N, C-alpha and C positions, 0 to 999 in steps of 0.2 A: 392259603387264601385268606385266612383270618388276619394275618399280619398285613396284607396288602389293603384290604378294605373289609371292615367288620360288617358294614351295611350290605355289601355285596354277598358276603357269606350268609347272612341271615336271609337274604332274598333267595339265594340258591337252596338253602335248607327248607324254605317254605315251598318253593316251586318244584324242585326235583321229585319229591315223593308223589305229588299230584300228577305230574307228567308220566312218571313211571307206572302208576296205577292205570292211567288212561291208555298207555301203550300196551300194557298187559291185557286189558279188556279188549282192545281192538285186535290184538293178536289172537285171542280166543275166538272172537267173532269171525275173523278171516279163516282160521283153521276149521271152524265148524262149517262155514260156507264152502270151503274147499272140499271137505268130506261129502257134503250134500251134492256138490257138483260132480264129484267122482262117482257117487252112487247113481246119479241120474244118467251119466254117460254109460255106466255099466248096464243099467236097465234098458236104455235105448239099444245098446249093442246086443243085449240078450234077445230082445224082441226081433231085431233084424236077423240075427243068427238063426233063431227058431223058425221064423217065417221062410227064410231062404232055404233052410235045411229041409223043410217039409213043403216045398212049393207045390208039389203035385197034389198033396192033400188040401192045401189052401185053395188051389184052383178048382179042384174037383167039387168042393163045397161052396164055391163062389164067395169066398171070404176075403177077397183082395182088398175091398174097401175097408173092411173091419180092421185088417192088419195094418193098412196104411194109416188109418185114423189112430190106432194104438201107438204106432211108431211116431207119428207126427206129434201126438200129445207129449210123449216122452222127450222128443227133440226140443219142443217149445219150452218144456220145463228146464231142460239143460241150458238152453240159450238164456232164459230169464235168470237162472242162477249165475251163469257166466257174466252176464251184464252187471248184475249186482256186485259180483266180485271185482269186476273191472272198475266200477265207479268207486267202490271202497278203496281200492288201490290208488285211484286218481286223487282222492281226497287226502290220503296220507303222503303220497310221494310227489305231488305237484303243488307247490306253494302258490302258483298263479291261479289255482282253482278258486281261491278266495279273492273277491274283488278288491279288498283293501290292501292286499300285499303287492309290493312292487314286482315287476317282471325282471328278467335277467339284465335288462339294460338300466335298471334303476329308475325307470320313469314312474 
């Protein structure tokens, strides 16, 4: 590449490390977010499994509302994490997310 254009080579040497560091940081962020999402799904599933497995006990102590609120809280946490993960993927993989970038038609 140096033989073709030394200016382009210098530009690439300046830009590529910055981009690679940014992509690495973003990858770590997405991986951590994915782990948190999986943990939230597991917690919600655990609450549902325990409640349904002991439904007679839950009903005998009139704790249906409590179990519903616990499960709802964990599901909301899971949805929030999933939305955050979806938005972060949208930013990385959808260039039309940014207003200044041209769309597929080049407009």
